[in-house]
C-alpha positions, 0 to 999 in steps of 0.5 A, a space after each residue: 738111584 741115578 742110572 745111566 752116562 751122565 754127560 753133564 760131567 763131562 767137563 769135570 771128567 776132562 780135567 781129571 785126564 788133563 791131570 793124569 796127562 800132565 802126570 804121565 808127562 813127569 814121569 816120561 822126563 828122565 826116561 824112567 817108564 816107571 809106568 808105561 801101564 799107566 799110558 794105555 788106561 789113559 788113553 783108553 779112559 780118554 778114547 771112552 769118554 770122546 777126549 780124542 785131541 788129547 791122544 794127541 797130546 799123547 803123542 807128542 809127548 812120546 816124541 818129545 820125551 825121546 821114549 819110542 817104545 811106549 807107543 805100544 802101549 799105545 796104539 794097543 789102547 786104540 786098539 781094544 777101543 775098536 775092539 772092546 769099549 762098551 767090554 772095557 768100561 761099560 756103563 756099570 748101573 744094571 746088576 746083570 749087565 756086571 754079573 755078565 761084565 765080571 762072573 765074579 760079581 755074583 758069587 761074591 757081591 750081589 747079596 750087597 748089591 742093590 736089590 740087597 736091601 729093598 727097603 734101604 734098610 741101610 741102618 740096620 744093614 749095617 749094625 748087623 754087619 758081622 766085620 769091616 769088609 759086610 761095614 764096606 759093603 754095606 756102605 758102598 751099596 747105599 754110596 750107589 743110591 746116594 746117600 752120601 751125609 749118611 755113609 759117610 757119618 757110619 764110615 768113621 765106625 768101620 773098623 779098619 782104615 783102609 775099608 772107611 778110606 776107601 769109602 771116602 774115594 768112591 764117596 768121592 765118586 758118585 757124590 758128583 754123579 749124584 748131582 754133588 759136585 762142590 761135595 765130591 770134588 771136595 771128598 777127592 781134593 782132601 782124599 789127594 792132600 791125605 794120600 799125595 802130602 808130595 805132589 811132587 814125589 813121585 812115587 805117587 805118580 802112578 796111584 795119582 794117575 790112577 785115582 783122575 782115571 776111577 774119577 773121570 770114568 767114575 763120574 761119568 758113568 761107567 763102571 773105573 773097575 770090575 765089581 764097581 763100588 765094592 773094590 775087593 775081587 
């Protein structure tokens, strides 16, 4: 299993965050401010990965767009960087760290965490799953071991489309994190094409920004959300 922070993926992570910044710029053009909280999330990810020059770009964007109240979210992100950056997005490859960070993991997810299948018999575990949620959790656990191709084959058997899509997105993250960058990029590109069909449609900006943040953090070995890789709290 691949563990630790993946510094080699920082250049690709930066490209994801640069895309997120561009989407924020589009969001600010008309002073609509539909996603001000995204400013904070982008800034936190930028600071977590050390791309301080992008913070300067965000500050410039606020001035250019004449949306001064967005500065509040940027300031709050910088405050949290000093106060709790490690807690916000820790390295996630430790069950103990995950439980300490988000105790509900101990109650709901440890059945599927890395010690669930010590013999890595994920095929049997998937066949024994009682419902789509259990199927999803088994495959997400398997992804953490880097078994991407096997998961992509089995995920088509998940009976709920939304859970199959969850597995597909996280497969992109884990493929890159485990060293198969080309496969991971193809998976993300396919996910993006299927979920954001009109790239200039502003109604998709918020979700695009979210997935770009998640990709940037995940491929570098940081948990994009509490309970990662599992999608339900």
